[in-house]
N, C-alpha and C positions, 0 to 999 in steps of 0.2 A: 393182845393189844387192840385188835380190831373190835373186840367187844367193848373195850374201854372207850374207844373213839366213837363207837356207835352209841354207847350209853351217854357219853358226854354230849353228842349231837342231839340226842333225844332230850337230855336235860336242858340244853340251851334252847331247844325249840319250845319246850314246855315253859321255860323261864321267860320266853318271849324275846330273847336277845339274838344277836347275830352270832353264828358259829365261829366266825373268824376271831371274835373277841374272847372266846372261851380260852382261858389260860391253860387248860389241860391239853389243847391241841396245838399249842404254839411250837413245841419242838418239831413236830411233824411238819408244820407249815414252814418253819425256818429251813428244814432239810430240803424240801421241794423248791423253796425259793432259791436256795444256793444251787441246786441242780439246774434250775431254769436259767439262772444268771450265768452259770458256767457254759451251758449249751448256747445261750444267746451270744456270749463272748466268743466262743469257738466259731460259731456261725459267722459272726461279724468279721473276726480277724482272718478267717481262712477263706471266706467266700465273698462277702459283700465289700469289705474294705479294699481287697486287691482289685476287684472289678472297678470300683469307684476310682482308685488310684490310677488304673490303666486308662480309664476314660479321661481323667484329668491330665495325665501325661500326654495322651494323644491330642487332647485339646490344646495343651501348651505347645506341643510340637507344631500343630497346625497354625496356631497364632504366630509362632516364631517364623515359620516358613512364609506365611502371608506377609509378615512385616519385612522379611528379607526380600521377598518378591516385590513388595511395594517400594522398598528402597531402590531396588534395581530398576524398576519402571520409572521411578522419580529421576534416577540418574540418566536413564535413556531419554526421558522427556527433556531434561536439561540439555543433553547433547543434541537432541533434535531441534530444540529452540535455538541453540547456538548455530547449528547448521542452517536453520531457517534465516536467522539474522544475517549470517554470512552470505547466504544466497541472495537475500534481499539487497544487501549492500553491493554485491557483485552486479546484480541486475540494475541497480540505480547507476552504478559506475558505467556499465555497458550502455544504458540508455543515454547517459550524459555524453558518452563518446559518440553514439549514433547521432544525437542532436547536434553536437559540434561538427561532425562530418557533414551532416545535411546542411548546416549553416554555411560551412566552407564551400560545399558544392553549389548552393544557391548563390553565395557571394561571387563565386567564379563565373557562374552563368550570368549573373547580374553585371559583372565587370565586362564580360564579353558583349552582352547586349548593349551596355552603355557605350563601350568603345565602338561598336557597330553603329549605334544611333548617332554618336558624336561624329563619326566619319561621314555618315549619310547627311547629317545636318551641315557639316563643313562643306561637303560637296554641293549641297543645295544652296548654301549661303554663297559659295564661290560662283555658282551658276547664276544666282540672283544678282550678285554684284556685277558679274559680267553683263547680264541683261540690262541692269540699271545703267551701267557705263555706256552700253550701246544706245539705250534710250536717251541718255544725256547727250551723247554725241549726236545722235540723230536729231534730238530736240535743238541742240546748238546749231546744227546745220539748218534745221527748219527755221529757227529764229533768224539766222543769218540770211536765209533766202527770203523770208518774209520781210525782214528789214530792208534788204536790197530792193525787193519789189515795191515796198511801200515808199522808199526813198525815190525810186524812179518815178512812181506815180505822182508823188507830191511835187517833184521838180517839174514833171510834165504838166501837172494841173496848174502850177504857178506860171507856166509859160516858158520854162527854161528847157534847155536841151543838155542832156548829160549822157556821157558815154558810160558803159558798164564798168570800166576800169576805175574810174574816179568814184563811182557809187560804192564799189566793193572796197576800195581803200578807205573811204570815209566810214563805212559800216564797221570794218575790221578795227579801225582806230578807235571808234566809239565803244565797241564791245570789249576791247582790251583795257579800257579804263580811261 
């Protein structure tokens, strides 16, 4: 058979054609094609495809784990956001409480200062009224004295004689109305 194949190859080369197209060598070519396909099939199913399947399974597992971790982190982020919002609300409430307390303290201090100022103003007003009353009394006495002296001088200038009692009575009567 080797001589037949060798002779056919020489015949094809002499004919100037391709040896693969020589019909006399086709059964041999088909046999080796089938052997090669079986070997490739065995190699792929026993070596390559299990490795590729393992890589794909590992990849799928990694993706699933990453998605689960991402979901867990998302849940933690939501919880952290809720805690942050609650802490912010608590801080605002606390600051409002502190502001209200500060306003109350300031108002109490202001009330005390106002009461003290009112008491001081009242005391000063009373003192001023007392002094004004003294000044009025002293002014009235001074006016009375001036009026008496003026009346005495006028009567004396007109040539009359007046005693102090009658001048005092006349001035007092005139001052009363």
